[in-house]
C-alpha positions as CSV (number, residue, x, y, z in Angstrom):
1,M,16.4,-3.0,8.1
2,A,19.3,-4.6,10.4
3,R,20.9,-1.2,11.2
4,R,18.0,0.8,12.0
5,A,16.8,-0.1,15.7
6,L,16.4,3.3,16.6
7,L,14.0,3.9,13.8
8,V,11.4,4.0,16.8
9,D,9.4,6.4,19.0
10,L,11.3,7.4,22.2
11,Y,8.7,6.4,24.4
12,E,8.5,2.6,22.8
13,L,12.0,2.5,24.6
14,T,11.2,4.2,28.2
15,M,7.7,1.9,28.4
16,A,10.0,-1.5,27.8
17,Q,12.3,0.1,30.4
18,S,9.9,0.7,32.7
19,Y,8.5,-3.1,32.2
20,L,11.7,-4.5,32.5
21,D,12.2,-2.3,36.1
22,E,8.1,-3.6,37.0
23,G,9.5,-7.6,36.3
24,I,6.8,-7.6,33.6
25,D,8.8,-7.4,30.3
26,Q,8.7,-10.9,29.1
27,R,4.1,-10.9,30.3
28,P,2.3,-12.3,27.3
29,A,0.6,-9.2,25.2
30,T,-1.2,-9.3,21.9
31,F,-1.4,-5.7,20.0
32,S,-3.7,-5.1,17.2
33,L,-3.2,-3.4,14.4
34,F,-6.2,-1.7,12.6
35,A,-7.5,1.4,10.8
36,R,-10.5,3.3,12.4
37,T,-12.1,4.9,9.7
38,L,-12.3,5.3,5.7
39,P,-11.2,8.3,4.1
40,D,-14.0,10.4,2.3
41,G,-15.2,8.4,-0.9
42,W,-13.3,5.2,-0.3
43,R,-14.7,2.0,-0.2
44,Y,-12.3,-0.3,1.3
45,F,-8.8,-0.7,1.8
46,V,-6.1,-3.1,0.2
47,A,-3.5,-4.9,2.8
48,A,0.2,-4.2,1.9
49,G,3.3,-4.2,3.7
50,L,3.1,-7.6,5.7
51,E,6.6,-8.7,3.4
52,D,8.3,-5.3,4.5
53,A,7.2,-5.8,8.3
54,L,8.7,-8.8,8.8
55,R,11.4,-8.5,7.3
56,Y,12.4,-5.8,9.6
57,V,11.0,-7.7,12.8
58,D,13.1,-10.8,11.5
59,E,16.2,-8.8,11.3
60,L,16.0,-6.3,14.4
61,S,18.7,-6.0,16.7
62,F,20.5,-3.4,18.4
63,A,24.2,-2.5,17.7
64,E,26.9,-1.7,19.7
65,D,26.7,1.9,18.3
66,D,22.8,2.3,18.7
67,L,23.4,1.0,22.6
68,A,26.3,3.8,23.1
69,Y,23.9,6.6,22.1
70,L,21.0,5.3,23.9
71,E,23.5,5.0,27.5
72,G,24.4,8.8,26.2
73,T,20.9,9.9,26.7
74,R,21.2,8.7,30.2
75,L,17.6,7.7,30.2
76,F,18.0,3.4,30.7
77,T,20.0,1.4,32.7
78,P,22.6,-1.0,32.0
79,A,20.4,-4.0,33.1
80,F,18.3,-2.2,30.1
81,L,20.9,-2.3,27.9
82,E,22.1,-5.5,28.1
83,R,18.5,-6.6,27.5
84,L,18.6,-4.7,23.9
85,R,22.3,-5.9,23.6
86,R,20.3,-9.7,23.4
87,F,16.6,-8.4,21.8
88,R,15.4,-11.1,19.5
89,F,11.9,-10.8,18.4
90,T,10.3,-13.9,19.3
91,C,6.5,-12.9,19.1
92,A,3.3,-14.2,17.1
93,V,2.3,-12.4,14.0
94,R,-0.9,-13.0,12.5
95,A,-1.6,-10.8,9.4
96,L,-3.8,-10.2,6.4
97,P,-2.2,-11.8,3.2
98,E,-0.8,-8.9,1.4
99,G,-3.7,-8.1,-1.7
100,T,-6.7,-8.7,0.7
101,L,-9.3,-6.1,1.0
102,F,-10.3,-5.1,4.7
103,F,-12.6,-2.6,6.5
104,P,-12.3,-0.1,9.7
105,Q,-11.5,-1.9,12.8
106,E,-10.8,-5.3,11.0
107,P,-7.2,-6.1,11.9
108,I,-4.7,-6.2,9.4
109,A,-2.4,-7.3,12.1
110,E,-1.9,-8.5,15.4
111,V,1.2,-9.2,17.5
112,E,1.5,-11.5,20.4
113,G,4.3,-12.6,22.4
114,P,6.5,-10.5,25.3
115,V,5.3,-7.2,26.3
116,L,8.6,-5.3,25.8
117,E,9.5,-7.0,22.3
118,A,5.9,-6.4,21.1
119,Q,5.8,-2.8,22.3
120,I,9.5,-1.9,20.8
121,V,8.4,-2.8,17.3
122,E,4.8,-0.7,17.3
123,T,6.8,2.7,15.2
124,V,8.0,0.6,12.3
125,L,5.1,-1.9,12.3
126,L,2.8,1.2,11.8
127,N,4.6,2.8,9.6
128,V,5.6,0.0,6.9
129,F,1.8,-1.2,6.8
130,H,0.6,2.6,7.0
131,L,2.2,3.5,3.6
132,H,1.9,0.3,1.8
133,T,-1.5,-0.3,2.5
134,L,-2.8,3.7,1.9
135,L,-0.7,3.6,-1.5
136,A,-2.0,0.4,-2.7
137,S,-5.7,1.4,-1.6
138,K,-5.2,4.9,-3.3
139,A,-3.6,2.8,-6.7
140,A,-6.9,0.7,-6.4
141,R,-9.3,3.2,-6.6
142,S,-7.1,4.1,-10.0
143,V,-7.8,0.3,-11.7
144,D,-11.6,0.4,-10.5
145,V,-12.2,3.2,-12.8
146,A,-9.7,2.4,-15.8
147,Q,-12.4,0.1,-17.5
148,G,-8.9,-2.2,-18.5
149,R,-6.9,1.0,-19.7
150,R,-3.2,0.5,-19.3
151,L,-1.7,2.4,-15.7
152,V,1.7,2.5,-15.2
153,D,3.0,3.6,-11.8
154,F,4.8,7.5,-12.7
155,G,4.9,8.5,-8.8
156,L,8.8,8.2,-8.2
157,R,9.9,11.7,-8.3
158,R,7.1,13.3,-6.3
159,T,6.9,10.8,-3.4
160,H,8.4,11.3,0.1
161,G,11.7,9.3,-0.4
162,G,12.9,6.7,-2.6
163,D,11.9,4.0,-0.2
164,A,8.4,5.5,-0.1
165,G,8.9,5.6,-4.5
166,L,9.4,1.8,-3.9
167,A,6.3,0.9,-1.7
168,A,4.3,3.4,-4.5
169,A,5.4,1.1,-7.3
170,R,5.1,-2.3,-5.5
171,S,1.7,-1.6,-3.4
172,S,0.1,-0.3,-7.1
173,W,1.5,-3.8,-8.8
174,I,-0.6,-5.4,-5.9
175,A,-3.3,-3.1,-7.0
176,G,-3.7,-3.9,-10.4
177,F,-1.0,-1.5,-12.4
178,D,0.7,-2.6,-15.2
179,A,4.1,-1.4,-14.5
180,T,5.9,1.1,-13.4
181,S,8.9,3.9,-14.1
182,D,10.9,3.0,-11.4
183,V,13.8,0.7,-12.5
184,L,14.6,-0.1,-8.8
185,A,11.2,-1.4,-8.3
186,G,11.5,-3.5,-11.4
187,K,15.0,-5.5,-10.3
188,L,13.6,-5.7,-6.6
189,Y,10.1,-7.3,-7.2
190,G,9.9,-8.1,-11.1
191,I,7.5,-5.5,-11.7
192,P,7.1,-4.8,-16.0
193,I,9.4,-1.4,-16.4
194,A,8.2,1.2,-18.7
195,G,8.5,5.3,-19.8
196,T,8.3,6.8,-22.8
197,M,10.9,10.6,-22.8
198,A,10.7,13.9,-21.3
199,H,10.1,16.9,-22.5
200,S,14.1,17.8,-22.1
201,Y,14.9,15.4,-24.5
202,V,13.1,17.2,-27.3
203,Q,14.5,20.2,-26.4
204,A,18.0,19.1,-26.9
205,F,17.6,18.7,-30.4
206,A,17.0,21.6,-33.3
207,D,14.0,19.9,-34.6
208,E,11.2,18.1,-33.1
209,L,10.6,15.7,-35.9
210,E,14.9,15.0,-35.6
211,A,14.1,13.9,-32.1
212,F,11.3,11.9,-32.4
213,R,13.4,9.7,-35.6
214,A,16.6,9.8,-33.1
215,F,14.3,8.0,-30.2
216,A,13.2,5.8,-32.8
217,R,16.2,4.8,-34.0
218,S,17.3,3.9,-30.7
219,Y,14.2,1.9,-29.8
220,P,12.2,0.9,-33.1
221,D,10.0,-1.8,-31.4
222,D,9.4,0.5,-28.1
223,C,9.0,4.0,-29.0
224,T,6.3,6.4,-27.3
225,L,6.3,9.9,-28.5
226,L,5.5,12.7,-25.7
227,V,4.1,15.1,-28.7
228,D,3.0,18.3,-26.5
229,T,6.4,20.2,-26.1
230,Y,5.1,22.7,-28.5
231,D,2.2,22.0,-30.3
232,T,0.3,19.1,-29.6
233,V,-1.4,18.6,-32.7
234,E,1.5,19.4,-34.5
235,G,3.6,17.1,-32.9
236,A,1.1,14.9,-33.4
237,R,1.4,14.7,-37.3
238,L,5.3,14.8,-36.5
239,A,4.5,11.3,-34.8
240,V,2.4,9.9,-38.2
241,S,5.7,10.6,-40.3
242,V,7.9,8.6,-37.6
243,A,5.5,5.9,-37.5
244,R,5.7,5.9,-41.3
245,E,8.9,5.7,-41.2
246,L,9.5,3.1,-38.6
247,A,6.6,0.9,-41.0
248,E,9.0,1.3,-43.9
249,R,11.7,-0.4,-42.2
250,G,9.6,-3.3,-40.3
251,H,8.6,-1.6,-37.1
252,R,5.5,0.6,-35.3
253,L,5.2,3.2,-33.3
254,R,3.9,2.0,-30.3
255,G,2.1,5.2,-28.8
256,V,2.1,9.1,-28.2
257,R,2.0,10.8,-24.9
258,L,0.0,13.3,-23.6
259,D,1.3,15.3,-20.6
260,S,-0.8,19.0,-20.5
261,G,-3.8,20.7,-22.0
262,D,-7.3,19.3,-22.6
263,L,-7.2,15.8,-22.6
264,V,-10.5,15.0,-23.9
265,E,-10.0,17.7,-27.3
266,L,-6.4,16.9,-27.6
267,G,-7.0,13.0,-27.1
268,R,-9.8,13.3,-30.0
269,R,-7.8,15.6,-32.3
270,V,-4.5,13.2,-32.3
271,R,-6.6,10.0,-32.5
272,A,-8.3,11.5,-35.7
273,I,-4.9,12.3,-37.1
274,L,-3.5,8.9,-36.0
275,D,-6.3,7.0,-38.0
276,D,-6.8,9.2,-40.8
277,A,-3.1,8.3,-41.5
278,G,-3.6,4.6,-40.8
279,F,-2.4,4.0,-37.3
280,A,-5.3,3.1,-35.0
281,D,-3.3,0.6,-33.3
282,V,-1.1,3.6,-32.1
283,M,-2.2,4.0,-28.3
284,I,-2.7,7.3,-26.9
285,F,-1.1,7.1,-23.4
286,A,-2.0,10.5,-20.7
287,S,-0.4,11.8,-17.8
288,G,-0.3,15.2,-15.9
289,N,-1.6,15.3,-12.4
290,L,-4.0,12.4,-12.8
291,D,-6.0,10.3,-10.7
292,E,-8.8,8.2,-10.2
293,G,-11.3,10.7,-10.6
294,E,-9.6,12.4,-13.4
295,I,-9.5,9.2,-15.2
296,A,-13.0,8.7,-14.6
297,R,-14.1,12.1,-16.2
298,L,-12.0,12.0,-19.2
299,L,-13.7,8.0,-19.7
300,A,-16.9,9.7,-19.5
301,A,-16.4,12.4,-21.4
302,G,-15.3,9.6,-24.1
303,A,-11.7,10.8,-24.5
304,P,-9.8,8.6,-26.8
305,I,-6.8,7.2,-24.5
306,G,-5.6,3.6,-23.6
307,G,-3.6,4.2,-21.0
308,F,-2.3,6.4,-18.2
309,G,1.0,7.7,-16.0
310,I,-0.1,8.0,-12.7
311,G,2.3,9.9,-10.8
312,S,1.9,12.3,-7.7
313,R,-1.7,11.8,-6.7
314,M,-1.0,8.0,-6.6
315,G,2.7,8.4,-5.0
316,T,1.5,10.8,-2.6
317,S,-2.0,9.7,-2.0
318,A,-2.8,13.4,-2.3
319,D,-6.6,13.4,-1.3
320,A,-5.8,11.6,1.5
321,P,-2.3,11.7,2.9
322,Y,-2.7,9.6,5.7
323,L,-4.9,7.0,7.5
324,D,-6.1,6.8,11.0
325,M,-4.2,3.7,11.4
326,A,-3.7,2.6,14.9
327,Y,-1.7,-0.4,16.9
328,K,-3.4,-0.6,20.4
329,L,-3.1,-3.4,23.5
330,V,-6.0,-5.8,23.1
331,A,-4.5,-8.3,25.7
332,F,-2.0,-8.5,28.7
333,D,-1.1,-11.3,30.8
334,G,-4.2,-13.2,30.1
335,R,-6.7,-10.0,30.7
336,P,-8.7,-8.6,27.9
337,V,-8.0,-4.7,27.8
338,L,-9.3,-1.8,25.8
339,K,-9.3,1.8,25.6
340,L,-12.7,3.8,26.5
341,S,-11.6,7.1,25.0
342,A,-13.7,9.2,23.2
343,G,-13.7,8.6,19.1
344,K,-10.6,6.0,20.1
345,A,-12.4,3.3,21.8
346,T,-10.9,-0.2,20.9
347,W,-12.2,-3.7,21.1
348,P,-10.5,-6.1,23.5
349,G,-9.1,-9.5,22.9
350,A,-6.9,-11.5,19.7
351,K,-9.5,-11.2,16.9
352,Q,-10.4,-12.7,13.3
353,V,-11.9,-11.9,11.0
354,F,-14.4,-13.9,9.0
355,R,-15.6,-13.1,5.6
356,V,-18.9,-14.5,4.8
357,S,-19.7,-15.5,1.3
358,E,-22.7,-16.6,-0.6
359,G,-23.6,-17.5,-4.6
360,G,-19.5,-16.5,-4.9
361,R,-20.2,-13.8,-3.4
362,F,-19.3,-11.4,-0.4
363,T,-21.8,-10.6,1.7
364,G,-19.9,-9.1,4.6
365,D,-17.6,-9.5,7.3
366,V,-17.5,-10.3,11.0
367,V,-14.9,-9.3,13.5
368,G,-15.0,-12.3,16.5
369,L,-12.5,-13.5,18.7
370,A,-10.0,-15.0,17.3
371,A,-10.5,-18.7,19.4
372,E,-14.4,-18.5,18.0
373,E,-15.7,-21.2,14.7
374,P,-16.2,-19.3,11.7
375,P,-20.0,-18.4,11.4
376,A,-21.6,-20.3,8.6
377,G,-20.5,-19.9,5.2
378,A,-17.7,-17.6,6.3
379,A,-13.5,-17.8,6.1
380,P,-10.9,-16.6,8.5
381,L,-8.9,-14.0,6.9
382,L,-6.4,-13.2,9.6
383,R,-3.4,-16.2,9.2
384,A,-0.5,-17.4,10.8
385,A,2.9,-15.4,9.2
386,M,5.3,-15.8,12.4
387,E,5.4,-18.6,15.2
388,S,7.7,-17.6,17.7
389,G,9.9,-15.2,15.8
390,S,10.0,-17.7,12.8
391,R,8.5,-16.9,9.5
392,V,5.6,-19.2,8.0
393,G,3.5,-19.4,5.4
394,G,4.2,-17.1,3.2
395,G,3.4,-15.9,-0.6
396,S,4.4,-14.4,-3.4
397,L,4.0,-10.5,-5.0
398,A,2.1,-12.4,-8.3
399,E,-0.6,-14.1,-5.2
400,A,-1.1,-10.8,-3.9
401,R,-1.8,-9.0,-7.0
402,E,-4.8,-12.1,-8.3
403,R,-5.8,-11.8,-4.7
404,C,-6.5,-8.6,-4.8
405,A,-8.1,-8.9,-8.1
406,G,-10.1,-11.3,-7.4
407,Q,-11.8,-10.1,-4.0
408,R,-12.4,-6.9,-5.9
409,T,-14.7,-8.5,-8.0
410,D,-16.3,-10.4,-5.4
411,L,-17.1,-7.5,-3.5
412,P,-21.2,-6.1,-3.8
413,A,-21.9,-2.9,-5.0
414,G,-22.9,-0.5,-2.5
415,R,-22.3,-0.4,1.1
416,Y,-20.3,-3.2,2.5
417,E,-21.7,-4.6,6.4
418,V,-18.8,-5.2,8.9
419,C,-20.5,-6.4,12.4
420,F,-19.3,-7.7,15.6
421,S,-19.8,-11.4,16.7
422,E,-21.9,-11.9,20.1
423,A,-18.5,-13.6,21.9
424,L,-16.6,-10.6,21.2
425,S,-19.2,-7.8,22.1
426,A,-19.8,-9.7,25.5
427,L,-16.1,-9.6,26.1
428,R,-16.0,-5.9,25.2
429,E,-18.9,-5.3,27.9
430,N,-17.5,-7.5,30.3
431,A,-14.2,-5.6,29.8
432,E,-15.6,-2.3,30.3
433,A,-17.7,-2.9,33.6
434,E,-14.8,-4.3,35.2
435,I,-12.6,-1.0,34.2
436,R,-15.6,0.9,35.5
437,R,-16.2,-1.2,38.5
438,P,-15.6,1.4,41.8
439,R,-12.4,-0.1,43.5
440,R,-11.3,0.7,47.2
441,R,-8.1,3.7,47.3
442,R,-5.2,1.9,49.2
């Protein structure tokens, strides 16, 4: 991210130029990043992307070729370009730890500091938090319905670019997936990697059985055979032959993969072939345009599938490809501010999210002011992530994964209530009244 300072919407820079012109570029501001609504059928969001966001602001600087390009646009003054040359992010950041479940209108992060700095980072912070949170939330839906079955991220080849593929692998791991096919994600994040074979491998051999035997020779203890290149049932019978040969050499066939057809009926037929041959321990693994809805349908129909490869529909969040996420100014120079736009009104002031629990279960959230005391039985969720541009706190990917799993367990069934504190509601009422107060024209 160090050389990507110009990955920014133009208006962030033109507003920053004007802040400097007006002499208010150092005035303190608070921006809140949140999602307005849940996609249809979704129950919650999973916070993700904080690590990448912090790395971005920590490394953000403008190189000489960036400044030369901006100078060539003739939109910016020498004084502003010099301000960018000296740019360093010095703001404070409070954010939900990754893996935290949250809901509409609850800030996932708040940025407090000089308005010029907090404004310039808007585009990338929205981009990063949006993508990671979208994918983690989508992946969690598969975990919710899989009933403990193995889930592997297969999305890399269809995600919208390599960075999105890495985000899908990392975010799905936080959400509870068991592995990814993305080898670079395995290296970067320590996520277990997993894979089987492609139809092209089977087609490269003149005989399907010989293809299976060749792969088993290379991976005698980690062999999952793709059995639907030609005829799925016949492929399962050939897989049994290889399983017997492996067993004679002291190894075992790990699984067979189904990638097409009626997965319920084919799964039952393949399961019967494996069981009748004495290989009840061989897993049936399914893939092919699957998502949480299809997983739920397959399991409800009794499909004997032990694991799922989830690719395109998770990696692109096919049913909800974007969230209505926003980054809005909520305080400026000591003054609470808000929008009154139809359908896009905001809540003023720096905030905190308080999660109320009773008997080890969550009962609801209260969105209040950052300076408020927590309500009885409630814990604050937003934590300091940066102070004066330096990182504080932190947490591991393993902790994020554990947090996500634990919070889903503690989430009650049915509708989850989110309300706003009396102090925040009063602040909003007063701020709105101030905006609407008639003013004498000069």
